C-alpha positions in Angstrom: 10.8 -0.5 -15.3 10.3 -4.8 -15.4 6.8 -6.0 -13.9 7.7 -7.6 -10.9 6.0 -11.3 -9.6 3.9 -10.3 -6.1 2.5 -13.2 -3.7 -0.7 -12.3 -2.6 0.9 -10.9 1.3 2.7 -8.4 -0.9 -0.2 -7.3 -3.2 -2.6 -7.0 -0.5 0.0 -4.6 2.0 0.6 -2.6 -0.7 -3.2 -2.3 -0.6 -3.1 -1.4 3.2 -0.2 1.0 2.4 -2.1 3.3 -0.4 -5.3 2.9 1.6 -4.2 4.4 5.2 -1.8 7.1 2.6 -5.1 8.1 1.7 -6.9 8.3 4.3 -3.7 10.4 5.8 -4.5 12.8 2.7 -7.4 12.9 3.3 -8.5 11.9 -0.4 -11.2 10.9 -1.2 -10.4 6.8 -1.5 -12.4 6.1 -5.3 -11.0 3.9 -8.1 -8.7 6.4 -9.9 -6.8 7.7 -6.6 -6.5 4.2 -5.7 -4.7 3.2 -8.3 -2.8 6.7 -8.7 -1.3 5.9 -4.9 -0.9 2.0 -5.5 1.0 2.2 -8.5 3.3 4.9 -7.1 4.0 2.0 -3.7 6.5 0.4 -6.4 9.1 2.5 -6.3 8.8 4.0 -3.2 8.8 0.6 -1.1 10.5 -2.4 -1.9 8.6 -5.9 -1.5 10.8 -7.6 0.9 10.1 -5.2 3.5 6.2 -4.0 2.3 4.3 -6.8 4.4 6.0 -5.0 7.8 4.6 -1.8 7.0 1.6 -2.8 6.4 1.2 -4.5 10.0 2.7 -1.8 11.7 0.1 0.5 9.6 -3.1 -2.3 10.9 -1.5 -2.7 14.2 -2.4 1.1 15.0 -5.7 0.3 13.8 -6.5 -2.0 16.3 -5.1 0.2 19.6 
């Protein structure tokens, strides 16, 4: 797969989703588990919609 360029908001969104997924899987969040989870997200979520998904996860946290 070719490398894509991401803006800051998209990068942060992927990070938020990775952390959310790890917490839901009850996996200890360390560098290794974070990188593994974050790397898998590129093929799971397109960069166009990832910001909206991250905002939905953050909104759930504030309730």
